[in-house]
N, C-alpha and C positions, 0 to 999 in steps of 0.2 A: 489699870484694869487687866485682868487675865484674858487670854484669848485661846481659842481652840478651833480645830478643824472638825466640822460635823457634817453628817449627810442625812437628808430628810426623805430620800427615796434611793433605791438601788439603781445602778446603771454604770455609765462610763465615768472617767475622771471628772467630767464637768459637774457631777452632782455634789462634789466636795465644796463646802462653804467655810469661810474664815469668819468666826463669830466672836463677839465679846461675851464673856461668861462670868458668872458669880461662882466663886469657889467655896467659900464658907469655911467652917472650922471642922476638924476631924472629930468623929464620934468614937465610941468604944471600938478598940481594935484597929483604928485607922490612923493615918498620918497625912499631913499636907506636905507635898513635895514640890520644890521649885526645880523645873527641868533645866538642865544645861545642854543636853543633846537628846535627840529622839531618833530611834531606829526606823528605817524604811525597809519593809520586807514584802516579798511577793504575796505572802498570806494576807496582807492588808487589802489587796485587790479582791480577794475572795469575799471578804465582808462587804466591801463597797459594791460589788457586782451582784450580791445576793447568793452566791454559791454557798457561803457560810451564813446561816440565818442570824439576824440581829434585830432586836426590837427597835423600831424607829420612832423618833430621831435618835441617832447614835453618834458617839464619838468615834474616832478612828485611831488605830494603832495600838500595839500591845507591848512596846519595848521603849525604854528610855532610861536615862541616868541623870541624877541630880543630887540636890541637897535637901534633907528634911528640915522643914521650917517649924513644924508643930506636931506634937503627938497627942492622941486622944487617950482617954482612960483605957486601962488594960493593955497598954503597949509597954512591955518591959525590955524588949531586945534593942530598941532604938531610941535615940534622943535627938533633939534639934542640933543641927550642924553635921550630922552623920552623912557621909557620902554613900550613895546606894545606886544600884542598878536593878532592873527587873525585866521580866518577859512573861507573857502568858497571863497577864492580869486582865481585869475587865477592860473593854475598849475605852480609849480616851487618852492614849499616850501622846497624840498629836496636839499638845497643849503647852502653854507656858508654865502652868502649874495645875495641880489637881489634888483632890482628896482621894485616897485609895486604901485598901486593906494592907496592913503592915505585913501580913503573912506572905505576900508575894515578893518582898524585897530581899535583895542579896547585898550584903555589905561589900563595898568597893574599896579595894586597896589604894593607898595614896599613889603608888607608882603607875597606876593605870588611869589614863585620862578619861574624862566623861565621854568625849566623842568616840574614843576607842571602845568603851564599854557599850555605848548605845548602838554601835555598828556591829558588835560581835556577841552580845549576850544570847540572843536567840540562835544565831548561826553557830556560835561556839558550843552552846549546850546541845544543839541538834547534832553537831559533829561528835560531841562527847558520847551521847547515847548510841549513835550509829556505830561507832568504833569500839565502845567499851561495854555495851550492854546487849546488843542485838544478836551477835553471833560470836562464838569463841574463836576469833582470828588468831593465827599464829604467824610469827616471823617467817617470811618466805611465801606466804599466800599471795595470790594474784586476784584482784577484785576489779570490777568495772564500775566506773562512776560517771553518770551522765551530768552534763552542765558543769564540767570540771573547772571552768573559769568563772563560775558564779560565786556568790557570797559564801555559801556553805562549801562549795568546791575548793576554793583556795585555802580555807582552813583545813579541810579534810586532807588535801594533798600533803600539807606540811605535817599534820599529825600522823598520817599513814607512814611517812618516812621514819618518824620516831619509833614506830612499832615494827619497822622492818618489812612493810608490805610493798608489793609491786602494784602500781595502779595503772589501769588502762582508762583513759579519760576521753569523753566525747565533747566536742565543741563545734561551733557553727562556722568558724572562719580561721584563717591563718593567723590573724591578729590575736585571737583568743587562744589559739594553739601555742603561740610563743609565750603567752602569760602563764598558761598551764604548765608548760615545761619549766619555766623559771621558778615555779613553786613546787617542783618535784615530781610532776607527772612523768612516768616512765615511758608510756606509749600513748600518743595522742591520735585519736581518730576524728577526722573532720567529717561529720555525718552527712553534710550536704553533698559530698562527692565520693564517699566510701560506704560500703555495706558493713555496718558495725558488727553484726553477728559473724559474718565471714571473716572479718579482720580479727575478731576475738579468738575464733577457732585457730586461725593461723598463728597467733601469738602464744597460744596455749597448747600447741601440738595436737589440736583437735579435741582437747578435753573440755574446754569451756572453763568458766570461773565458778568458784563456790558461792560467791555472793555478788549480786548486782544492786547498786544503790541508785534508785530512779526517782528523781524529783520532777520529771517532766509529765509522766502519766499517759494520757490517751495516745499520743503519737509514738511512744517509745516502748510501751509495755510488751508488745509482741517481740520486738528486737531483744528486749531484756530477757524474756523467757528463752529465746533461741540462743542466747549467749551463755546460759547456765550449764554447769557440769551436772552429772547425775546427782540427784538429791541436793541440788543447789537451792539457794534462797533468794527470792526476789523481794527487795525491800522498797516498797512504794511509799516514799515519804513526802511526796508533793504532787501537785496536779497543774503544773504551769501551762500545759496544753489542753487541759480538760480532764475530767474524771476518768479513771481506768474503767473500761467497760466490764461487764460481768465476765468472769473467767470460768470456762468449763472445767470442772474438776477432772474429767477424763483426759483433757489436754495436759494437765500436770503429770498424770501417770504416763502418758505416751511419750512425753519429752524427758522422762527420767525420774519420776517420783519427786517432782519439784515441790517446794514450799513457797508460799506468798504471805507477806505480812504488810499491813498498812498501819504503821505506828504513828503516834502523835506525841510530840514533846511533852504535853501536859501530863501524860501518864508516866513519864520518866522523871519528872521533877515535882510530882505531887507530894512525895514524902520529903519532908524538910532535910532529913539526914542524907538521903540520896542526892538531893539537889545541891546541898553543901559540898558533898564529895565530888560531884561532877564539876561544879563551879570551881572548887579548889584546884582540881587538876588542870582545868582550862586556864585559870588565872596564873598558876605556877608557870605554865609553858609561855604565856604571853609576857609575864613580868621578866622572865629569864631570857626572852628574845628567841626562844626556840620556835615559837609561832609568831609570825609577823601579821599584824592586822593593817591592811592597806585600805584607806578610804578613797575610792576613786570618783565618787560623785557626792557633792555637798549642795544642799538646798536650804533655803529659809522656809519656815513653816507656811507662810502665806502662798508659797509656790508649790503646794501639794499637788495641784492639778498637773502641772508640768512634770513633777517627779513621777507621778503614776503613769503618765504617758511614756516617759523615758523607760520606765521599768517594764511596761508591757510591750514596748517596741523591740526589746532585746538589745537596745543600745547600751544598757548598763553593764559594767564589768566589775566583778567583785562586790565590795560592800558600799552602801550608800547611807547617808546620815543627814538629818536636819540639825543645823546648828542654831542656837538661840543667843 
Protein backbone atom coordinates (compact mmCIF):
# COMPACT_ATOMS: atom_id res chain seq x y z
CA UNK A 1 0.00 0.00 0.00
CA UNK A 2 1.02 3.57 -0.65
CA UNK A 3 1.36 5.97 2.27
CA UNK A 4 1.25 9.75 2.65
CA UNK A 5 1.47 12.46 5.27
CA UNK A 6 -1.79 14.39 5.54
CA UNK A 7 -3.27 17.02 7.85
CA UNK A 8 -6.91 17.45 8.79
CA UNK A 9 -6.59 20.72 10.69
CA UNK A 10 -4.05 23.51 10.73
CA UNK A 11 -1.64 23.96 13.62
CA UNK A 12 1.73 22.81 14.89
CA UNK A 13 3.75 19.82 13.64
CA UNK A 14 1.59 17.47 15.71
CA UNK A 15 -1.31 17.82 13.21
CA UNK A 16 0.60 15.78 10.60
CA UNK A 17 -0.67 12.21 10.16
CA UNK A 18 0.91 9.17 8.42
CA UNK A 19 -1.89 7.46 6.46
CA UNK A 20 -2.42 4.59 4.06
CA UNK A 21 -3.77 5.89 0.74
CA UNK A 22 -5.22 4.60 -2.52
CA UNK A 23 -3.37 6.10 -5.48
CA UNK A 24 -5.31 4.93 -8.54
CA UNK A 25 -4.46 5.32 -12.21
CA UNK A 26 -3.52 8.55 -13.98
CA UNK A 27 -6.17 10.38 -15.97
CA UNK A 28 -5.76 12.69 -18.97
CA UNK A 29 -2.62 14.80 -18.65
CA UNK A 30 -1.51 12.95 -15.50
CA UNK A 31 1.20 10.50 -14.47
CA UNK A 32 1.69 8.14 -11.54
CA UNK A 33 5.09 8.66 -9.96
CA UNK A 34 6.92 6.55 -7.39
CA UNK A 35 8.95 8.83 -5.17
CA UNK A 36 12.59 8.10 -4.34
CA UNK A 37 13.14 11.25 -2.26
CA UNK A 38 10.97 14.13 -1.02
CA UNK A 39 12.01 17.70 -0.28
CA UNK A 40 11.51 19.40 3.09
CA UNK A 41 11.01 23.16 2.77
CA UNK A 42 10.10 25.93 5.17
CA UNK A 43 7.15 26.76 2.93
CA UNK A 44 5.64 23.41 3.96
CA UNK A 45 5.11 24.82 7.43
CA UNK A 46 3.11 27.73 5.99
CA UNK A 47 0.48 25.32 4.63
CA UNK A 48 0.45 23.26 7.82
CA UNK A 49 0.02 26.33 10.04
CA UNK A 50 -2.67 27.89 7.83
CA UNK A 51 -0.58 30.89 6.71
CA UNK A 52 -1.05 29.58 3.17
CA UNK A 53 -4.66 28.39 2.73
CA UNK A 54 -5.36 24.80 1.69
CA UNK A 55 -8.64 22.88 1.45
CA UNK A 56 -8.72 20.29 4.25
CA UNK A 57 -7.93 17.49 4.55
CA UNK A 58 -4.78 18.03 2.53
CA UNK A 59 -1.52 16.37 1.60
CA UNK A 60 1.77 17.96 2.49
CA UNK A 61 4.77 19.06 0.45
CA UNK A 62 5.38 20.36 -3.07
CA UNK A 63 8.78 18.91 -4.03
CA UNK A 64 10.00 15.40 -4.81
CA UNK A 65 11.92 13.26 -7.28
CA UNK A 66 11.25 9.78 -8.54
CA UNK A 67 10.35 7.48 -11.42
CA UNK A 68 7.24 7.59 -13.58
CA UNK A 69 5.34 4.31 -13.33
CA UNK A 70 2.36 5.06 -15.58
CA UNK A 71 1.15 7.84 -17.88
CA UNK A 72 -2.41 8.80 -18.70
CA UNK A 73 -3.91 9.88 -22.01
CA UNK A 74 -2.65 13.12 -23.58
CA UNK A 75 0.81 12.81 -22.00
CA UNK A 76 3.42 12.89 -24.77
CA UNK A 77 6.51 14.31 -23.05
CA UNK A 78 7.03 11.45 -20.57
CA UNK A 79 6.89 7.67 -20.47
CA UNK A 80 7.16 4.99 -17.77
CA UNK A 81 10.70 4.69 -16.41
CA UNK A 82 11.59 8.37 -16.85
CA UNK A 83 13.47 10.02 -13.99
CA UNK A 84 11.81 13.30 -12.97
CA UNK A 85 11.77 15.98 -10.32
CA UNK A 86 9.26 18.72 -9.55
CA UNK A 87 8.35 21.60 -7.32
CA UNK A 88 5.33 23.85 -6.98
CA UNK A 89 2.82 21.14 -7.81
CA UNK A 90 -0.43 20.55 -5.88
CA UNK A 91 0.15 19.54 -2.27
CA UNK A 92 0.95 15.87 -1.77
CA UNK A 93 4.68 15.32 -2.22
CA UNK A 94 5.05 13.76 1.26
CA UNK A 95 4.01 10.36 -0.14
CA UNK A 96 5.49 7.13 -1.39
CA UNK A 97 3.68 7.54 -4.70
CA UNK A 98 1.03 9.77 -6.21
CA UNK A 99 -0.90 10.74 -9.33
CA UNK A 100 -0.20 14.29 -10.47
CA UNK A 101 -0.31 16.57 -13.53
CA UNK A 102 2.55 15.91 -15.94
CA UNK A 103 2.88 19.63 -16.65
CA UNK A 104 4.76 20.17 -13.37
CA UNK A 105 7.51 17.64 -14.07
CA UNK A 106 11.12 18.38 -14.99
CA UNK A 107 13.19 15.65 -16.60
CA UNK A 108 16.08 14.68 -14.31
CA UNK A 109 19.53 13.96 -15.70
CA UNK A 110 21.09 10.61 -14.89
CA UNK A 111 24.12 12.22 -13.23
CA UNK A 112 21.96 13.94 -10.58
CA UNK A 113 20.71 11.68 -7.77
CA UNK A 114 17.12 11.63 -6.58
CA UNK A 115 18.01 12.87 -3.09
CA UNK A 116 20.03 15.73 -4.57
CA UNK A 117 17.14 16.68 -6.85
CA UNK A 118 14.54 16.54 -4.07
CA UNK A 119 16.67 18.70 -1.81
CA UNK A 120 17.47 21.36 -4.42
CA UNK A 121 14.74 21.71 -7.04
CA UNK A 122 12.77 24.34 -5.12
CA UNK A 123 15.82 25.97 -3.54
CA UNK A 124 17.84 25.86 -6.75
CA UNK A 125 15.08 27.28 -8.93
CA UNK A 126 14.43 29.95 -6.30
CA UNK A 127 18.10 30.90 -6.42
CA UNK A 128 17.97 30.85 -10.21
CA UNK A 129 15.19 33.40 -10.47
CA UNK A 130 16.59 35.54 -7.64
CA UNK A 131 19.97 35.88 -9.35
CA UNK A 132 18.98 35.61 -13.01
CA UNK A 133 15.59 37.34 -13.26
CA UNK A 134 14.86 39.80 -10.45
CA UNK A 135 17.54 42.48 -10.96
CA UNK A 136 20.25 43.09 -13.59
CA UNK A 137 23.22 42.25 -11.39
CA UNK A 138 26.75 42.89 -12.63
CA UNK A 139 30.08 41.38 -11.62
CA UNK A 140 31.45 43.44 -8.74
CA UNK A 141 28.05 44.25 -7.20
CA UNK A 142 27.64 43.71 -3.46
CA UNK A 143 24.36 42.26 -2.16
CA UNK A 144 22.97 41.37 1.26
CA UNK A 145 21.56 37.88 1.85
CA UNK A 146 19.71 36.94 5.02
CA UNK A 147 19.83 33.31 6.25
CA UNK A 148 23.07 32.72 4.39
CA UNK A 149 23.51 29.23 5.88
CA UNK A 150 20.01 28.10 4.90
CA UNK A 151 19.02 25.82 2.05
CA UNK A 152 18.63 28.63 -0.47
CA UNK A 153 21.51 30.53 1.08
CA UNK A 154 24.19 27.89 0.46
CA UNK A 155 23.19 27.53 -3.19
CA UNK A 156 22.92 31.31 -3.59
CA UNK A 157 26.43 31.87 -2.21
CA UNK A 158 28.01 29.46 -4.68
CA UNK A 159 26.07 30.80 -7.66
CA UNK A 160 26.86 34.39 -6.68
CA UNK A 161 30.58 33.57 -6.82
CA UNK A 162 30.13 32.28 -10.37
CA UNK A 163 28.58 35.65 -11.26
CA UNK A 164 31.37 37.67 -9.64
CA UNK A 165 29.20 39.11 -6.86
CA UNK A 166 30.28 40.06 -3.35
CA UNK A 167 27.87 38.74 -0.72
CA UNK A 168 27.27 40.02 2.80
CA UNK A 169 25.44 37.22 4.59
CA UNK A 170 23.61 37.17 7.91
CA UNK A 171 23.52 34.14 10.22
CA UNK A 172 22.56 33.45 13.83
CA UNK A 173 25.69 31.74 15.16
CA UNK A 174 29.42 31.25 14.68
CA UNK A 175 28.78 27.66 13.55
CA UNK A 176 26.57 28.91 10.73
CA UNK A 177 29.06 31.69 9.98
CA UNK A 178 31.77 29.11 9.31
CA UNK A 179 29.47 27.21 6.98
CA UNK A 180 28.56 30.37 5.08
CA UNK A 181 32.22 31.32 4.66
CA UNK A 182 33.04 27.83 3.40
CA UNK A 183 30.45 28.30 0.66
CA UNK A 184 31.78 31.64 -0.53
CA UNK A 185 30.23 34.29 1.71
CA UNK A 186 32.58 37.29 1.61
CA UNK A 187 31.40 39.04 4.78
CA UNK A 188 29.40 37.29 7.50
CA UNK A 189 27.32 39.26 9.99
CA UNK A 190 26.09 37.43 13.09
CA UNK A 191 22.83 39.26 13.63
CA UNK A 192 22.45 38.12 17.24
CA UNK A 193 25.40 40.29 18.26
CA UNK A 194 25.87 42.87 15.48
CA UNK A 195 23.73 45.62 13.96
CA UNK A 196 23.30 44.39 10.41
CA UNK A 197 22.49 47.74 8.79
CA UNK A 198 25.42 49.46 10.51
CA UNK A 199 27.78 46.70 9.42
CA UNK A 200 26.51 46.85 5.83
CA UNK A 201 27.18 50.59 5.72
CA UNK A 202 30.70 50.00 7.06
CA UNK A 203 31.41 47.35 4.42
CA UNK A 204 30.07 49.50 1.57
CA UNK A 205 31.67 52.80 2.48
CA UNK A 206 28.34 54.18 3.65
CA UNK A 207 26.54 53.54 0.36
CA UNK A 208 24.51 50.44 1.20
CA UNK A 209 23.76 47.60 -1.20
CA UNK A 210 21.70 47.71 -4.41
CA UNK A 211 19.74 44.56 -3.51
CA UNK A 212 18.76 42.78 -0.28
CA UNK A 213 17.44 39.21 -0.46
CA UNK A 214 15.24 38.62 2.59
CA UNK A 215 13.58 35.27 3.33
CA UNK A 216 13.00 36.06 7.01
CA UNK A 217 10.29 38.70 6.76
CA UNK A 218 8.76 40.30 9.85
CA UNK A 219 11.88 40.59 12.01
CA UNK A 220 14.32 41.66 9.27
CA UNK A 221 12.46 43.83 6.76
CA UNK A 222 13.30 47.10 8.56
CA UNK A 223 16.99 46.19 8.74
CA UNK A 224 16.81 45.25 5.07
CA UNK A 225 15.38 48.65 4.12
CA UNK A 226 18.03 50.39 6.23
CA UNK A 227 20.78 48.47 4.38
CA UNK A 228 19.79 49.56 0.87
CA UNK A 229 21.56 52.07 -1.32
CA UNK A 230 19.64 54.86 -3.02
CA UNK A 231 17.05 53.36 -5.43
CA UNK A 232 17.86 49.93 -4.01
CA UNK A 233 15.59 46.88 -4.19
CA UNK A 234 14.31 44.79 -1.29
CA UNK A 235 13.40 41.27 -2.43
CA UNK A 236 11.08 39.70 0.18
CA UNK A 237 10.97 36.06 -0.91
CA UNK A 238 10.08 34.38 2.38
CA UNK A 239 8.42 34.88 5.75
CA UNK A 240 10.24 32.59 8.17
CA UNK A 241 9.59 34.96 11.09
CA UNK A 242 6.12 36.01 9.94
CA UNK A 243 4.63 38.20 7.19
CA UNK A 244 6.16 41.57 6.39
CA UNK A 245 3.97 44.31 7.91
CA UNK A 246 2.47 46.95 5.60
CA UNK A 247 5.17 49.30 4.34
CA UNK A 248 4.51 53.04 4.21
CA UNK A 249 5.25 54.21 0.66
CA UNK A 250 6.58 57.51 2.00
CA UNK A 251 9.17 55.55 3.99
CA UNK A 252 10.52 54.22 0.72
CA UNK A 253 10.91 57.76 -0.59
CA UNK A 254 12.58 59.04 2.57
CA UNK A 255 15.09 56.17 2.59
CA UNK A 256 16.21 56.80 -0.98
CA UNK A 257 13.40 56.06 -3.47
CA UNK A 258 13.54 52.35 -2.67
CA UNK A 259 11.76 49.48 -4.39
CA UNK A 260 10.15 46.40 -2.78
CA UNK A 261 9.03 43.17 -4.45
CA UNK A 262 7.45 40.03 -3.02
CA UNK A 263 8.08 37.41 -5.74
CA UNK A 264 6.85 33.81 -5.82
CA UNK A 265 8.65 30.94 -7.52
CA UNK A 266 5.43 29.86 -9.24
CA UNK A 267 5.40 33.00 -11.36
CA UNK A 268 8.95 32.38 -12.58
CA UNK A 269 8.42 28.75 -13.60
CA UNK A 270 4.84 29.01 -14.92
CA UNK A 271 6.12 29.27 -18.48
CA UNK A 272 7.53 25.85 -19.52
CA UNK A 273 10.28 27.40 -21.63
CA UNK A 274 11.49 29.66 -18.81
CA UNK A 275 11.29 26.80 -16.31
CA UNK A 276 13.38 24.61 -18.61
CA UNK A 277 15.92 27.40 -19.06
CA UNK A 278 16.32 28.04 -15.33
CA UNK A 279 16.41 24.31 -14.51
CA UNK A 280 18.94 23.69 -17.28
CA UNK A 281 21.29 26.34 -15.92
CA UNK A 282 20.92 24.96 -12.38
CA UNK A 283 21.46 21.35 -13.46
CA UNK A 284 24.50 22.34 -15.53
CA UNK A 285 26.18 23.89 -12.48
CA UNK A 286 25.32 20.96 -10.22
CA UNK A 287 26.33 18.26 -12.72
CA UNK A 288 29.66 20.01 -13.35
CA UNK A 289 30.36 20.39 -9.63
CA UNK A 290 30.36 24.19 -9.74
CA UNK A 291 27.50 24.17 -7.21
CA UNK A 292 27.58 21.56 -4.45
CA UNK A 293 24.33 20.37 -2.90
CA UNK A 294 24.93 19.21 0.64
CA UNK A 295 22.15 17.40 2.47
CA UNK A 296 22.65 18.00 6.17
CA UNK A 297 19.42 16.49 7.53
CA UNK A 298 17.78 13.24 6.40
CA UNK A 299 14.47 11.90 7.67
CA UNK A 300 12.03 9.12 6.88
CA UNK A 301 8.54 10.25 5.85
CA UNK A 302 6.83 8.88 9.01
CA UNK A 303 9.12 11.26 10.96
CA UNK A 304 7.54 14.38 9.41
CA UNK A 305 6.52 15.75 12.81
CA UNK A 306 10.12 15.69 14.06
CA UNK A 307 11.36 17.13 10.77
CA UNK A 308 9.01 20.10 11.02
CA UNK A 309 9.99 20.72 14.63
CA UNK A 310 13.67 20.73 13.69
CA UNK A 311 12.99 23.07 10.78
CA UNK A 312 11.05 25.60 12.83
CA UNK A 313 13.50 25.52 15.73
CA UNK A 314 16.33 26.83 13.55
CA UNK A 315 18.43 23.71 14.18
CA UNK A 316 18.53 22.80 10.49
CA UNK A 317 21.50 23.84 8.37
CA UNK A 318 21.33 23.86 4.58
CA UNK A 319 19.14 21.34 2.81
CA UNK A 320 16.94 18.60 4.29
CA UNK A 321 15.35 15.62 2.57
CA UNK A 322 13.05 12.68 3.21
CA UNK A 323 14.49 9.44 1.83
CA UNK A 324 12.30 6.49 0.86
